[in-house]
C-alpha positions in Angstrom: -30.6 -24.9 90.0 -32.0 -24.8 93.5 -30.7 -21.9 95.6 -28.0 -22.8 98.2 -29.3 -23.0 101.7 -27.8 -20.6 104.2 -26.5 -22.3 107.3 -27.4 -20.5 110.5 -24.5 -20.4 112.9 -25.3 -21.0 116.5 -24.3 -18.2 118.9 -21.2 -19.0 120.9 -22.3 -19.8 124.4 -18.9 -18.7 125.8 -18.3 -15.0 125.7 -15.2 -13.9 123.8 -12.4 -12.7 126.0 -11.3 -9.2 125.4 -7.6 -8.4 125.2 -7.5 -6.8 128.6 -9.2 -9.8 130.3 -6.8 -12.2 128.5 -3.8 -10.3 129.7 -5.1 -10.0 133.3 -5.9 -13.7 133.4 -2.3 -14.5 132.4 -1.0 -12.1 135.0 -3.2 -13.6 137.7 -1.9 -17.0 137.0 1.7 -15.8 137.0 1.4 -13.7 140.2 -0.3 -16.7 141.9 2.7 -18.8 140.9 5.2 -16.2 142.3 3.3 -15.9 145.6 3.5 -19.7 146.0 7.1 -19.9 145.0 8.1 -17.2 147.5 6.2 -18.9 150.3 3.8 -16.0 150.7 0.9 -18.5 150.4 0.5 -22.2 151.0 -2.1 -24.8 150.3 -5.2 -22.9 149.1 -4.4 -19.7 151.0 -4.7 -16.2 149.7 -6.7 -14.6 146.9 -6.1 -12.3 144.0 -8.2 -9.9 141.9 -8.0 -7.3 139.2 -10.4 -4.6 137.9 -11.8 -5.3 134.5 -14.0 -2.3 134.2 -16.2 0.1 136.3 -18.3 -2.8 137.7 -16.5 -6.0 136.6 -13.7 -7.8 138.5 -11.6 -10.9 137.9 -11.0 -12.9 141.0 -9.5 -16.3 142.0 -11.9 -19.1 142.8 -12.3 -20.5 146.3 -10.3 -23.5 147.5 -7.6 -23.5 144.7 -3.8 -23.4 145.0 -2.5 -20.1 143.8 0.7 -21.9 142.7 -1.3 -24.0 140.2 -4.0 -21.8 138.8 -5.7 -22.8 135.6 -8.2 -21.1 133.2 -11.1 -22.5 135.2 -9.9 -21.1 138.5 -10.8 -17.5 137.7 -14.3 -15.9 138.1 -15.7 -12.7 136.8 -18.0 -10.9 139.2 -19.7 -7.5 139.5 -19.4 -4.9 142.2 -22.1 -6.7 144.3 -20.2 -10.0 144.1 -22.6 -11.6 141.7 -20.9 -14.1 139.4 -21.0 -13.1 135.7 -18.8 -15.7 134.2 -16.9 -18.8 135.4 -17.9 -22.2 136.7 -16.5 -22.1 140.2 -17.4 -20.0 143.3 -15.4 -16.8 143.9 -13.1 -16.6 146.8 -14.7 -16.4 150.2 -12.8 -13.2 150.8 -14.3 -11.5 147.8 -16.0 -8.9 150.0 -12.6 -7.7 151.2 -11.5 -7.1 147.6 -14.7 -5.3 146.6 -14.4 -3.0 149.6 -10.9 -2.0 148.5 -12.1 -1.2 145.0 -15.1 0.7 146.3 -12.8 2.8 148.5 -10.1 3.4 146.0 -11.0 4.1 142.3 -7.2 4.3 141.6 -6.7 0.6 142.6 -6.5 -1.8 139.7 -5.5 -5.0 141.6 -5.6 -6.5 145.1 -3.5 -9.2 146.6 -4.3 -11.1 149.9 -1.6 -13.4 151.1 -0.2 -14.9 154.3 3.5 -13.7 154.6 4.8 -15.7 157.5 7.1 -13.1 159.2 4.7 -10.2 158.7 1.8 -12.2 160.3 4.1 -13.3 163.1 4.6 -9.6 164.0 0.8 -9.3 164.5 0.7 -12.4 166.6 3.5 -11.0 168.8 1.7 -7.7 169.0 4.7 -5.6 167.8 4.4 -2.5 165.7 4.2 -2.9 161.8 7.6 -2.5 160.1 6.8 1.0 158.6 9.7 3.1 157.3 12.5 0.9 158.6 14.5 1.1 155.4 14.2 3.3 152.3 12.4 0.6 150.2 9.7 0.4 152.9 9.1 4.1 152.8 8.9 4.2 149.0 7.2 0.9 148.1 5.0 0.3 151.1 4.2 3.7 152.7 2.7 3.7 156.2 1.5 0.1 157.1 -1.8 -0.2 158.9 -2.9 -3.0 161.2 -6.6 -4.0 161.1 -8.0 -5.7 164.2 -8.8 -9.4 164.1 -11.9 -10.3 162.1 -13.4 -13.7 161.3 -12.2 -14.8 157.9 -14.8 -15.1 155.2 -17.3 -12.8 157.0 -18.4 -9.2 156.7 -16.2 -8.5 159.8 -13.2 -8.4 157.5 -14.2 -5.6 155.2 -15.5 -3.7 158.2 -12.2 -4.0 160.0 -10.4 -2.7 156.9 -12.7 0.2 156.2 -10.9 2.8 158.3 -7.6 2.1 156.5 -8.3 1.5 152.8 -8.5 5.1 151.7 -5.1 6.1 153.0 -3.0 2.9 153.0 -1.7 0.6 150.2 -0.6 -2.1 152.7 -2.7 -3.4 155.6 -1.8 -6.2 157.9 -4.7 -8.2 159.1 -4.2 -9.3 162.7 -3.4 -13.1 162.6 -4.8 -13.2 159.1 -2.2 -12.2 156.5 -1.9 -9.0 154.6 -3.7 -7.0 151.9 -1.8 -5.0 149.3 -3.3 -2.6 146.8 -1.8 -1.5 143.5 -2.5 0.2 140.2 -1.4 -3.1 138.6 -1.1 -6.7 139.7 2.7 -6.5 139.6 2.6 -3.4 141.9 0.3 -5.1 144.4 2.5 -8.2 144.3 5.7 -6.3 144.8 4.3 -4.6 147.8 3.4 -8.0 149.3 6.9 -9.3 148.6 8.5 -6.1 150.0 6.3 -6.3 153.1 7.7 -9.8 154.0 11.3 -8.8 153.3 11.0 -5.7 155.5 9.2 -7.8 158.2 12.3 -10.1 158.2 14.5 -7.1 158.6 12.4 -6.1 161.6 12.6 -9.5 163.1 16.4 -9.6 162.7 16.8 -6.1 164.1 14.7 -7.0 167.2 16.8 -10.1 167.7 19.9 -8.0 167.5 18.5 -5.6 170.1 17.2 -2.5 168.3 14.5 -1.7 165.7 14.0 2.0 165.0 12.2 3.4 162.0 13.7 6.2 159.9 13.0 9.7 161.1 10.4 11.9 159.3 13.0 14.2 157.8 14.9 11.2 156.4 11.7 9.7 155.0 10.9 13.0 153.3 14.3 13.0 151.7 14.0 9.4 150.5 10.6 10.1 149.0 11.8 13.2 147.2 14.9 11.4 145.8 12.5 8.6 144.5 10.2 11.2 142.9 7.4 10.4 145.2 5.0 13.1 146.7 5.5 14.0 150.3 3.2 12.6 152.9 
């Protein structure tokens, strides 16, 4: 009886997705849906990313609606922005995300969105809504405002550079906001809270007075929430 031939299996051209990457892909799709549902982005606005490893990041592709993300709308890149996996081109604002990761090893996710009221405050040239209410002090911390920079260019990460090390929330003059978090959910919740607090600031200004909490009050709020003092 002739020996049975062994069939050689062709290597899988598509790399197997690790559990962490599968989870982060699902979270990116869900967070994109939430941003769109809450009117924090429209059309193809905004971009999201998450850290996969020391030099690997998962980022949304350019020109796609964040409310309707699919498996092919996410791209894996390295710290230089080179595409490792994925068929589409990474977001044109990728450099902004990579700058945040380079400045903050503790950051696991970055969200860039266009919250309407918060952006309107930058157009009007009024101060950011820092420490107006307890949730702002606890969730957002001090809010920075980066000067206007041309979207999609190296001007954007350069404008953010002075603020990334010390701020989890940065308003980009006339260009949305950037929120950092240890997780995607934390980064998203900071974006959502930013817009809610911006609405409070707008309403307070219309009513005639918009004053932040005093330093001693903020210190008590942070202590009660178990957060370190500033």
